[in-house]
N, CA, C, O and the ligand as a Tripos MOL2 file, in Angstrom:
@<TRIPOS>MOLECULE
protein
  273   271    69     0     0
PROTEIN
NO_CHARGES

@<TRIPOS>ATOM
      1 N         113.4700  111.3410   94.0160 N.3       1 MET1
      2 CA        113.5240  110.1960   93.1000 C.3       1 MET1
      3 C         113.2460  108.9000   93.8290 C.2       1 MET1
      4 O         112.4430  108.0800   93.3840 O.2       1 MET1
      5 N         113.9170  108.7240   94.9550 N.am      2 LEU2
      6 CA        113.6900  107.5300   95.7680 C.3       2 LEU2
      7 C         112.2500  107.5040   96.2490 C.2       2 LEU2
      8 O         111.5970  106.4610   96.2280 O.2       2 LEU2
      9 N         111.7690  108.6320   96.6720 N.am      3 TYR3
     10 CA        110.3920  108.7260   97.1520 C.3       3 TYR3
     11 C         109.4140  108.3540   96.0590 C.2       3 TYR3
     12 O         108.4270  107.6610   96.3060 O.2       3 TYR3
     13 N         109.6910  108.8170   94.8470 N.am      4 GLN4
     14 CA        108.8560  108.4670   93.7000 C.3       4 GLN4
     15 C         108.7710  106.9560   93.5340 C.2       4 GLN4
     16 O         107.6950  106.4110   93.2860 O.2       4 GLN4
     17 N         109.8920  106.2930   93.6690 N.am      5 LYS5
     18 CA        109.9040  104.8450   93.4850 C.3       5 LYS5
     19 C         109.0990  104.1580   94.5750 C.2       5 LYS5
     20 O         108.3920  103.1870   94.3070 O.2       5 LYS5
     21 N         109.2000  104.6450   95.7780 N.am      6 LEU6
     22 CA        108.4120  104.0850   96.8640 C.3       6 LEU6
     23 C         106.9260  104.2450   96.5630 C.2       6 LEU6
     24 O         106.1280  103.3320   96.7730 O.2       6 LEU6
     25 N         106.5820  105.4160   96.0730 N.am      7 LEU7
     26 CA        105.1760  105.7060   95.7990 C.3       7 LEU7
     27 C         104.6040  104.8000   94.7260 C.2       7 LEU7
     28 O         103.4710  104.3310   94.8370 O.2       7 LEU7
     29 N         105.3690  104.5590   93.7120 N.am      8 THR8
     30 CA        104.8520  103.7720   92.6060 C.3       8 THR8
     31 C         105.0480  102.2820   92.8200 C.2       8 THR8
     32 O         104.6010  101.4710   92.0100 O.2       8 THR8
     33 N         105.7120  101.9200   93.9050 N.am      9 GLY9
     34 CA        105.8410  100.5100   94.2400 C.3       9 GLY9
     35 C         106.8430   99.7500   93.3940 C.2       9 GLY9
     36 O         106.8180   98.5190   93.3620 O.2       9 GLY9
     37 N         107.7110  100.4520   92.7170 N.am     10 TRP10
     38 CA        108.7140   99.7600   91.9250 C.3      10 TRP10
     39 C         109.7610   99.1620   92.8390 C.2      10 TRP10
     40 O         110.0340   99.6840   93.9200 O.2      10 TRP10
     41 N         110.3500   98.0480   92.3910 N.am     11 PRO11
     42 CA        111.4080   97.4530   93.2140 C.3      11 PRO11
     43 C         112.6260   98.3610   93.2750 C.2      11 PRO11
     44 O         112.9970   99.0000   92.2900 O.2      11 PRO11
     45 N         113.2250   98.4030   94.4220 N.am     12 MET12
     46 CA        114.4050   99.2340   94.6010 C.3      12 MET12
     47 C         115.6600   98.4370   94.2820 C.2      12 MET12
     48 O         115.7200   97.2370   94.5490 O.2      12 MET12
     49 N         116.6540   99.0930   93.7150 N.am     13 PRO13
     50 CA        117.9340   98.3960   93.5310 C.3      13 PRO13
     51 C         118.4920   97.9720   94.8850 C.2      13 PRO13
     52 O         118.3270   98.6710   95.8850 O.2      13 PRO13
     53 N         119.1540   96.8200   94.9020 N.am     14 ASN14
     54 CA        119.6480   96.2840   96.1680 C.3      14 ASN14
     55 C         120.5890   97.2330   96.8880 C.2      14 ASN14
     56 O         120.5560   97.3480   98.1130 O.2      14 ASN14
     57 N         121.4220   97.9050   96.1240 N.am     15 LEU15
     58 CA        122.3860   98.8170   96.7450 C.3      15 LEU15
     59 C         121.6600   99.9110   97.5170 C.2      15 LEU15
     60 O         122.0260  100.2440   98.6440 O.2      15 LEU15
     61 N         120.6360  100.4570   96.8960 N.am     16 MET16
     62 CA        119.8760  101.5250   97.5320 C.3      16 MET16
     63 C         119.1680  101.0070   98.7820 C.2      16 MET16
     64 O         119.1190  101.6830   99.8100 O.2      16 MET16
     65 N         118.6220   99.8030   98.6760 N.am     17 ARG17
     66 CA        117.9360   99.2060   99.8030 C.3      17 ARG17
     67 C         118.8920   99.0310  100.9780 C.2      17 ARG17
     68 O         118.5450   99.2790  102.1330 O.2      17 ARG17
     69 N         120.1220   98.5890  100.6420 N.am     18 ARG18
     70 CA        121.1050   98.3610  101.6940 C.3      18 ARG18
     71 C         121.4800   99.6700  102.3880 C.2      18 ARG18
     72 O         121.6420   99.7200  103.6080 O.2      18 ARG18
     73 N         121.6130  100.7220  101.5900 N.am     19 GLN19
     74 CA        121.9540  102.0260  102.1670 C.3      19 GLN19
     75 C         120.8670  102.4940  103.1200 C.2      19 GLN19
     76 O         121.1570  103.0240  104.1920 O.2      19 GLN19
     77 N         119.6460  102.3020  102.7330 N.am     20 ILE20
     78 CA        118.5400  102.7250  103.5900 C.3      20 ILE20
     79 C         118.5160  101.8840  104.8620 C.2      20 ILE20
     80 O         118.3480  102.4090  105.9620 O.2      20 ILE20
     81 N         118.6850  100.5860  104.6980 N.am     21 LEU21
     82 CA        118.6530   99.7050  105.8590 C.3      21 LEU21
     83 C         119.7570  100.0440  106.8510 C.2      21 LEU21
     84 O         119.5410  100.0140  108.0630 O.2      21 LEU21
     85 N         120.9400  100.3660  106.3330 N.am     22 SER22
     86 CA        122.0330  100.6980  107.2410 C.3      22 SER22
     87 C         121.7810  102.0380  107.9220 C.2      22 SER22
     88 O         122.2850  102.2910  109.0160 O.2      22 SER22
     89 N         120.9980  102.8950  107.2700 N.am     23 GLY23
     90 CA        120.6780  104.1830  107.8600 C.3      23 GLY23
     91 C         119.6580  104.0850  108.9760 C.2      23 GLY23
     92 O         119.6820  104.8760  109.9190 O.2      23 GLY23
     93 N         118.7570  103.1110  108.8710 N.am     24 MET24
     94 CA        117.7580  102.9500  109.9410 C.3      24 MET24
     95 C         117.4900  101.4670  110.1590 C.2      24 MET24
     96 O         116.4290  100.9440  109.8200 O.2      24 MET24
     97 N         118.4760  100.8210  110.7270 N.am     25 SER25
     98 CA        118.4360   99.3690  110.8540 C.3      25 SER25
     99 C         117.3520   98.8890  111.8110 C.2      25 SER25
    100 O         116.9700   97.7190  111.7780 O.2      25 SER25
    101 N         116.8610   99.7660  112.6500 N.am     26 HIS26
    102 CA        115.8340   99.3580  113.6040 C.3      26 HIS26
    103 C         114.4370   99.3590  112.9920 C.2      26 HIS26
    104 O         113.4790   98.8850  113.6030 O.2      26 HIS26
    105 N         114.3320   99.9050  111.7600 N.am     27 LYS27
    106 CA        113.0200   99.9720  111.1190 C.3      27 LYS27
    107 C         112.9310   99.0100  109.9580 C.2      27 LYS27
    108 O         113.9220   98.7380  109.2800 O.2      27 LYS27
    109 N         111.7380   98.4980  109.7340 N.am     28 LYS28
    110 CA        111.5150   97.6900  108.5450 C.3      28 LYS28
    111 C         111.2660   98.6180  107.3670 C.2      28 LYS28
    112 O         110.5590   99.6190  107.4790 O.2      28 LYS28
    113 N         111.8630   98.2640  106.2360 N.am     29 ILE29
    114 CA        111.7250   99.1180  105.0720 C.3      29 ILE29
    115 C         110.4250   98.8360  104.3290 C.2      29 ILE29
    116 O         109.9480   99.6650  103.5540 O.2      29 ILE29
    117 N         109.8620   97.6640  104.5720 N.am     30 HIS30
    118 CA        108.6610   97.3010  103.8200 C.3      30 HIS30
    119 C         107.4380   98.0100  104.3870 C.2      30 HIS30
    120 O         106.9920   97.7130  105.4950 O.2      30 HIS30
    121 N         106.9050   98.9460  103.6190 N.am     31 LEU31
    122 CA        105.7200   99.6770  104.0490 C.3      31 LEU31
    123 C         104.4820   99.0850  103.3820 C.2      31 LEU31
    124 O         104.5540   98.5840  102.2600 O.2      31 LEU31
    125 N         103.3530   99.1440  104.0750 N.am     32 PRO32
    126 CA        102.1250   98.6420  103.4540 C.3      32 PRO32
    127 C         101.7130   99.4820  102.2560 C.2      32 PRO32
    128 O         101.9860  100.6800  102.1990 O.2      32 PRO32
    129 N         101.0660   98.8520  101.3210 N.am     33 THR33
    130 CA        100.5870   99.5750  100.1380 C.3      33 THR33
    131 C          99.1000   99.3010   99.9300 C.2      33 THR33
    132 O          98.5660   98.3000  100.4070 O.2      33 THR33
    133 N          98.4580  100.1890   99.2260 N.am     34 LYS34
    134 CA         97.0650  100.0100   98.8240 C.3      34 LYS34
    135 C          96.9220  100.5000   97.4000 C.2      34 LYS34
    136 O          97.8060  101.1700   96.8670 O.2      34 LYS34
    137 N          95.7870  100.1540   96.7830 N.am     35 VAL35
    138 CA         95.5000  100.6650   95.4470 C.3      35 VAL35
    139 C          94.3720  101.6760   95.5630 C.2      35 VAL35
    140 O          93.3220  101.3990   96.1430 O.2      35 VAL35
    141 N          94.6070  102.8370   95.0080 N.am     36 CYS36
    142 CA         93.6130  103.9060   95.0440 C.3      36 CYS36
    143 C          92.3570  103.4740   94.2860 C.2      36 CYS36
    144 O          92.4500  102.9860   93.1600 O.2      36 CYS36
    145 N          91.1900  103.6480   94.8940 N.am     37 VAL37
    146 CA         89.9510  103.1920   94.2570 C.3      37 VAL37
    147 C          89.5200  104.0900   93.1050 C.2      37 VAL37
    148 O          88.6400  103.7200   92.3280 O.2      37 VAL37
    149 N          90.1280  105.2590   92.9870 N.am     38 VAL38
    150 CA         89.7730  106.1790   91.9030 C.3      38 VAL38
    151 C          90.7050  106.0120   90.7040 C.2      38 VAL38
    152 O          90.2500  105.7310   89.5960 O.2      38 VAL38
    153 N          91.9940  106.1810   90.9240 N.am     39 CYS39
    154 CA         92.9330  106.1380   89.7980 C.3      39 CYS39
    155 C          93.5780  104.7620   89.6320 C.2      39 CYS39
    156 O          94.3020  104.5310   88.6640 O.2      39 CYS39
    157 N          93.3180  103.8460   90.5750 N.am     40 LEU40
    158 CA         93.8050  102.4690   90.5050 C.3      40 LEU40
    159 C          95.3250  102.3590   90.5190 C.2      40 LEU40
    160 O          95.8900  101.3540   90.0880 O.2      40 LEU40
    161 N          95.9730  103.3990   91.0160 N.am     41 ARG41
    162 CA         97.4270  103.3300   91.1600 C.3      41 ARG41
    163 C          97.7840  102.9510   92.5880 C.2      41 ARG41
    164 O          97.1110  103.3700   93.5290 O.2      41 ARG41
    165 N          98.8390  102.1600   92.7550 N.am     42 PRO42
    166 CA         99.2470  101.8000   94.1140 C.3      42 PRO42
    167 C          99.8670  102.9840   94.8340 C.2      42 PRO42
    168 O         100.5510  103.8080   94.2270 O.2      42 PRO42
    169 N          99.6250  103.0590   96.1150 N.am     43 PHE43
    170 CA        100.2820  104.0800   96.9210 C.3      43 PHE43
    171 C         100.7510  103.4540   98.2250 C.2      43 PHE43
    172 O         100.2400  102.4250   98.6660 O.2      43 PHE43
    173 N         101.7250  104.0980   98.8180 N.am     44 VAL44
    174 CA        102.4230  103.5380   99.9740 C.3      44 VAL44
    175 C         102.0180  104.2790  101.2350 C.2      44 VAL44
    176 O         101.7410  105.4780  101.2200 O.2      44 VAL44
    177 N         101.9930  103.5410  102.3060 N.am     45 TRP45
    178 CA        101.6870  104.0910  103.6330 C.3      45 TRP45
    179 C         102.4900  105.3570  103.9040 C.2      45 TRP45
    180 O         103.6780  105.4400  103.5920 O.2      45 TRP45
    181 N         101.8220  106.3280  104.4840 N.am     46 ARG46
    182 CA        102.5140  107.5530  104.8750 C.3      46 ARG46
    183 C         102.2380  107.8460  106.3410 C.2      46 ARG46
    184 O         101.2280  107.4410  106.9170 O.2      46 ARG46
    185 N         103.1760  108.5600  106.9040 N.am     47 LYS47
    186 CA        103.1020  108.8850  108.3250 C.3      47 LYS47
    187 C         101.7650  109.5340  108.7010 C.2      47 LYS47
    188 O         101.1990  109.2490  109.7560 O.2      47 LYS47
    189 N         101.2790  110.4010  107.8290 N.am     48 LYS48
    190 CA        100.0500  111.1380  108.1590 C.3      48 LYS48
    191 C          98.8320  110.2220  108.2520 C.2      48 LYS48
    192 O          97.7970  110.6060  108.7960 O.2      48 LYS48
    193 N          98.9650  108.9990  107.7140 N.am     49 TRP49
    194 CA         97.8420  108.0670  107.7510 C.3      49 TRP49
    195 C          97.9760  107.0480  108.8690 C.2      49 TRP49
    196 O          97.1790  106.1130  108.9440 O.2      49 TRP49
    197 N          98.9550  107.2030  109.7280 N.am     50 GLU50
    198 CA         99.2440  106.1230  110.6690 C.3      50 GLU50
    199 C          98.0620  105.7720  111.5810 C.2      50 GLU50
    200 O          97.9300  104.6250  112.0070 O.2      50 GLU50
    201 N          97.2160  106.7400  111.8750 N.am     51 ARG51
    202 CA         96.0640  106.4520  112.7570 C.3      51 ARG51
    203 C          94.8410  105.9980  111.9780 C.2      51 ARG51
    204 O          93.8810  105.4820  112.5510 O.2      51 ARG51
    205 N          94.8860  106.1950  110.6620 N.am     52 ASP52
    206 CA         93.6640  105.9810  109.8900 C.3      52 ASP52
    207 C          93.8930  105.1320  108.6390 C.2      52 ASP52
    208 O          93.1080  105.1820  107.6920 O.2      52 ASP52
    209 N          94.9540  104.3660  108.6470 N.am     53 TRP53
    210 CA         95.3410  103.6200  107.4490 C.3      53 TRP53
    211 C          94.2360  102.6840  106.9710 C.2      53 TRP53
    212 O          94.0390  102.5400  105.7640 O.2      53 TRP53
    213 N          93.5250  102.0560  107.8700 N.am     54 GLU54
    214 CA         92.4790  101.1110  107.4730 C.3      54 GLU54
    215 C          91.4030  101.7730  106.6300 C.2      54 GLU54
    216 O          90.7820  101.1240  105.7890 O.2      54 GLU54
    217 N          91.1830  103.0540  106.8510 N.am     55 ASN55
    218 CA         90.1110  103.7570  106.1480 C.3      55 ASN55
    219 C          90.5900  104.5280  104.9310 C.2      55 ASN55
    220 O          89.7870  105.1410  104.2270 O.2      55 ASN55
    221 N          91.8780  104.5030  104.6800 N.am     56 VAL56
    222 CA         92.3950  105.2550  103.5280 C.3      56 VAL56
    223 C          92.0660  104.5120  102.2380 C.2      56 VAL56
    224 O          92.4000  103.3370  102.0810 O.2      56 VAL56
    225 N          91.4080  105.2120  101.3180 N.am     57 LYS57
    226 CA         91.0350  104.5860  100.0440 C.3      57 LYS57
    227 C          91.6110  105.3220   98.8490 C.2      57 LYS57
    228 O          91.6780  104.7790   97.7460 O.2      57 LYS57
    229 N          92.0230  106.5510   99.0710 N.am     58 TYR58
    230 CA         92.4600  107.3750   97.9540 C.3      58 TYR58
    231 C          93.9140  107.7870   98.1300 C.2      58 TYR58
    232 O          94.3920  107.9770   99.2480 O.2      58 TYR58
    233 N          94.6120  107.9230   96.9990 N.am     59 CYS59
    234 CA         96.0340  108.2450   97.0660 C.3      59 CYS59
    235 C          96.2430  109.7230   97.3460 C.2      59 CYS59
    236 O          97.3180  110.1190   97.7970 O.2      59 CYS59
    237 N          95.2390  110.5420   97.0870 N.am     60 SER60
    238 CA         95.4160  111.9790   97.2150 C.3      60 SER60
    239 C          94.0750  112.6600   97.4500 C.2      60 SER60
    240 O          93.0110  112.0610   97.2980 O.2      60 SER60
    241 N          94.1620  113.9200   97.8220 N.am     61 LYS61
    242 CA         92.9510  114.7220   98.0020 C.3      61 LYS61
    243 C          92.1510  114.8000   96.7130 C.2      61 LYS61
    244 O          90.9210  114.7700   96.7140 O.2      61 LYS61
    245 N          92.8810  114.9000   95.6230 N.am     62 LYS62
    246 CA         92.2570  115.0190   94.3170 C.3      62 LYS62
    247 C          91.3540  113.8130   94.0220 C.2      62 LYS62
    248 O          90.2190  113.9600   93.5700 O.2      62 LYS62
    249 N          91.8850  112.6370   94.2890 N.am     63 CYS63
    250 CA         91.1020  111.4310   94.0530 C.3      63 CYS63
    251 C          89.9150  111.3550   95.0010 C.2      63 CYS63
    252 O          88.8320  110.9180   94.6120 O.2      63 CYS63
    253 N          90.1150  111.7780   96.2370 N.am     64 ARG64
    254 CA         89.0170  111.7820   97.1980 C.3      64 ARG64
    255 C          87.8720  112.6770   96.7060 C.2      64 ARG64
    256 O          86.6930  112.3420   96.8260 O.2      64 ARG64
    257 N          88.2640  113.8200   96.1510 N.am     65 GLN65
    258 CA         87.2490  114.7500   95.6470 C.3      65 GLN65
    259 C          86.5260  114.1730   94.4400 C.2      65 GLN65
    260 O          85.3240  114.3810   94.2730 O.2      65 GLN65
    261 N          87.2470  113.4600   93.6120 N.am     66 MET66
    262 CA         86.6170  112.8600   92.4340 C.3      66 MET66
    263 C          85.6140  111.7980   92.8250 C.2      66 MET66
    264 O          84.6260  111.5780   92.1250 O.2      66 MET66
    265 N          85.8680  111.1380   93.9470 N.am     67 ALA67
    266 CA         84.9630  110.0880   94.3990 C.3      67 ALA67
    267 C          83.6920  110.6530   95.0000 C.2      67 ALA67
    268 O          82.6530  109.9930   95.0170 O.2      67 ALA67
    269 N          83.7790  111.8580   95.4840 N.am     68 ASN68
    270 CA         82.6120  112.4440   96.1710 C.3      68 ASN68
    271 C          81.6330  113.1460   95.2350 C.2      68 ASN68
    272 O          80.6180  113.6750   95.6880 O.2      68 ASN68
    273 ZN         94.2830  108.0720   93.2330 Zn       69 ZN69
@<TRIPOS>BOND
     1     1     2 1
     2     2     3 1
     3     3     4 2
     4     3     5 am
     5     5     6 1
     6     6     7 1
     7     7     8 2
     8     7     9 am
     9     9    10 1
    10    10    11 1
    11    11    12 2
    12    11    13 am
    13    13    14 1
    14    14    15 1
    15    15    16 2
    16    15    17 am
    17    17    18 1
    18    18    19 1
    19    19    20 2
    20    19    21 am
    21    21    22 1
    22    22    23 1
    23    23    24 2
    24    23    25 am
    25    25    26 1
    26    26    27 1
    27    27    28 2
    28    27    29 am
    29    29    30 1
    30    30    31 1
    31    31    32 2
    32    31    33 am
    33    33    34 1
    34    34    35 1
    35    35    36 2
    36    35    37 am
    37    37    38 1
    38    38    39 1
    39    39    40 2
    40    39    41 am
    41    41    42 1
    42    42    43 1
    43    43    44 2
    44    43    45 am
    45    45    46 1
    46    46    47 1
    47    47    48 2
    48    47    49 am
    49    49    50 1
    50    50    51 1
    51    51    52 2
    52    51    53 am
    53    53    54 1
    54    54    55 1
    55    55    56 2
    56    55    57 am
    57    57    58 1
    58    58    59 1
    59    59    60 2
    60    59    61 am
    61    61    62 1
    62    62    63 1
    63    63    64 2
    64    63    65 am
    65    65    66 1
    66    66    67 1
    67    67    68 2
    68    67    69 am
    69    69    70 1
    70    70    71 1
    71    71    72 2
    72    71    73 am
    73    73    74 1
    74    74    75 1
    75    75    76 2
    76    75    77 am
    77    77    78 1
    78    78    79 1
    79    79    80 2
    80    79    81 am
    81    81    82 1
    82    82    83 1
    83    83    84 2
    84    83    85 am
    85    85    86 1
    86    86    87 1
    87    87    88 2
    88    87    89 am
    89    89    90 1
    90    90    91 1
    91    91    92 2
    92    91    93 am
    93    93    94 1
    94    94    95 1
    95    95    96 2
    96    95    97 am
    97    97    98 1
    98    98    99 1
    99    99   100 2
   100    99   101 am
   101   101   102 1
   102   102   103 1
   103   103   104 2
   104   103   105 am
   105   105   106 1
   106   106   107 1
   107   107   108 2
   108   107   109 am
   109   109   110 1
   110   110   111 1
   111   111   112 2
   112   111   113 am
   113   113   114 1
   114   114   115 1
   115   115   116 2
   116   115   117 am
   117   117   118 1
   118   118   119 1
   119   119   120 2
   120   119   121 am
   121   121   122 1
   122   122   123 1
   123   123   124 2
   124   123   125 am
   125   125   126 1
   126   126   127 1
   127   127   128 2
   128   127   129 am
   129   129   130 1
   130   130   131 1
   131   131   132 2
   132   131   133 am
   133   133   134 1
   134   134   135 1
   135   135   136 2
   136   135   137 am
   137   137   138 1
   138   138   139 1
   139   139   140 2
   140   139   141 am
   141   141   142 1
   142   142   143 1
   143   143   144 2
   144   143   145 am
   145   145   146 1
   146   146   147 1
   147   147   148 2
   148   147   149 am
   149   149   150 1
   150   150   151 1
   151   151   152 2
   152   151   153 am
   153   153   154 1
   154   154   155 1
   155   155   156 2
   156   155   157 am
   157   157   158 1
   158   158   159 1
   159   159   160 2
   160   159   161 am
   161   161   162 1
   162   162   163 1
   163   163   164 2
   164   163   165 am
   165   165   166 1
   166   166   167 1
   167   167   168 2
   168   167   169 am
   169   169   170 1
   170   170   171 1
   171   171   172 2
   172   171   173 am
   173   173   174 1
   174   174   175 1
   175   175   176 2
   176   175   177 am
   177   177   178 1
   178   178   179 1
   179   179   180 2
   180   179   181 am
   181   181   182 1
   182   182   183 1
   183   183   184 2
   184   183   185 am
   185   185   186 1
   186   186   187 1
   187   187   188 2
   188   187   189 am
   189   189   190 1
   190   190   191 1
   191   191   192 2
   192   191   193 am
   193   193   194 1
   194   194   195 1
   195   195   196 2
   196   195   197 am
   197   197   198 1
   198   198   199 1
   199   199   200 2
   200   199   201 am
   201   201   202 1
   202   202   203 1
   203   203   204 2
   204   203   205 am
   205   205   206 1
   206   206   207 1
   207   207   208 2
   208   207   209 am
   209   209   210 1
   210   210   211 1
   211   211   212 2
   212   211   213 am
   213   213   214 1
   214   214   215 1
   215   215   216 2
   216   215   217 am
   217   217   218 1
   218   218   219 1
   219   219   220 2
   220   219   221 am
   221   221   222 1
   222   222   223 1
   223   223   224 2
   224   223   225 am
   225   225   226 1
   226   226   227 1
   227   227   228 2
   228   227   229 am
   229   229   230 1
   230   230   231 1
   231   231   232 2
   232   231   233 am
   233   233   234 1
   234   234   235 1
   235   235   236 2
   236   235   237 am
   237   237   238 1
   238   238   239 1
   239   239   240 2
   240   239   241 am
   241   241   242 1
   242   242   243 1
   243   243   244 2
   244   243   245 am
   245   245   246 1
   246   246   247 1
   247   247   248 2
   248   247   249 am
   249   249   250 1
   250   250   251 1
   251   251   252 2
   252   251   253 am
   253   253   254 1
   254   254   255 1
   255   255   256 2
   256   255   257 am
   257   257   258 1
   258   258   259 1
   259   259   260 2
   260   259   261 am
   261   261   262 1
   262   262   263 1
   263   263   264 2
   264   263   265 am
   265   265   266 1
   266   266   267 1
   267   267   268 2
   268   267   269 am
   269   269   270 1
   270   270   271 1
   271   271   272 2
@<TRIPOS>SUBSTRUCTURE
     1 MET1         2 RESIDUE 1 A MET
     2 LEU2         6 RESIDUE 1 A LEU
     3 TYR3        10 RESIDUE 1 A TYR
     4 GLN4        14 RESIDUE 1 A GLN
     5 LYS5        18 RESIDUE 1 A LYS
     6 LEU6        22 RESIDUE 1 A LEU
     7 LEU7        26 RESIDUE 1 A LEU
     8 THR8        30 RESIDUE 1 A THR
     9 GLY9        34 RESIDUE 1 A GLY
    10 TRP10       38 RESIDUE 1 A TRP
    11 PRO11       42 RESIDUE 1 A PRO
    12 MET12       46 RESIDUE 1 A MET
    13 PRO13       50 RESIDUE 1 A PRO
    14 ASN14       54 RESIDUE 1 A ASN
    15 LEU15       58 RESIDUE 1 A LEU
    16 MET16       62 RESIDUE 1 A MET
    17 ARG17       66 RESIDUE 1 A ARG
    18 ARG18       70 RESIDUE 1 A ARG
    19 GLN19       74 RESIDUE 1 A GLN
    20 ILE20       78 RESIDUE 1 A ILE
    21 LEU21       82 RESIDUE 1 A LEU
    22 SER22       86 RESIDUE 1 A SER
    23 GLY23       90 RESIDUE 1 A GLY
    24 MET24       94 RESIDUE 1 A MET
    25 SER25       98 RESIDUE 1 A SER
    26 HIS26      102 RESIDUE 1 A HIS
    27 LYS27      106 RESIDUE 1 A LYS
    28 LYS28      110 RESIDUE 1 A LYS
    29 ILE29      114 RESIDUE 1 A ILE
    30 HIS30      118 RESIDUE 1 A HIS
    31 LEU31      122 RESIDUE 1 A LEU
    32 PRO32      126 RESIDUE 1 A PRO
    33 THR33      130 RESIDUE 1 A THR
    34 LYS34      134 RESIDUE 1 A LYS
    35 VAL35      138 RESIDUE 1 A VAL
    36 CYS36      142 RESIDUE 1 A CYS
    37 VAL37      146 RESIDUE 1 A VAL
    38 VAL38      150 RESIDUE 1 A VAL
    39 CYS39      154 RESIDUE 1 A CYS
    40 LEU40      158 RESIDUE 1 A LEU
    41 ARG41      162 RESIDUE 1 A ARG
    42 PRO42      166 RESIDUE 1 A PRO
    43 PHE43      170 RESIDUE 1 A PHE
    44 VAL44      174 RESIDUE 1 A VAL
    45 TRP45      178 RESIDUE 1 A TRP
    46 ARG46      182 RESIDUE 1 A ARG
    47 LYS47      186 RESIDUE 1 A LYS
    48 LYS48      190 RESIDUE 1 A LYS
    49 TRP49      194 RESIDUE 1 A TRP
    50 GLU50      198 RESIDUE 1 A GLU
    51 ARG51      202 RESIDUE 1 A ARG
    52 ASP52      206 RESIDUE 1 A ASP
    53 TRP53      210 RESIDUE 1 A TRP
    54 GLU54      214 RESIDUE 1 A GLU
    55 ASN55      218 RESIDUE 1 A ASN
    56 VAL56      222 RESIDUE 1 A VAL
    57 LYS57      226 RESIDUE 1 A LYS
    58 TYR58      230 RESIDUE 1 A TYR
    59 CYS59      234 RESIDUE 1 A CYS
    60 SER60      238 RESIDUE 1 A SER
    61 LYS61      242 RESIDUE 1 A LYS
    62 LYS62      246 RESIDUE 1 A LYS
    63 CYS63      250 RESIDUE 1 A CYS
    64 ARG64      254 RESIDUE 1 A ARG
    65 GLN65      258 RESIDUE 1 A GLN
    66 MET66      262 RESIDUE 1 A MET
    67 ALA67      266 RESIDUE 1 A ALA
    68 ASN68      270 RESIDUE 1 A ASN
    69 ZN69       273 GROUP 0 **** ****
């Protein structure tokens, strides 16, 4: 559920944000986001894209395939 909210870019309730921050205070909670060029939905940075974030244009494999 929390992951879903991150993905869709909805604001998190403050209480939830505080819990996350206290769990990993050394990390910033604000992750970069982009808008998928196919479905036009926002998506959030993921670990698997850490080396290639600048080139990521699609939120999923499905969208990438639709673009090709
Ligand atoms: Zn997409």
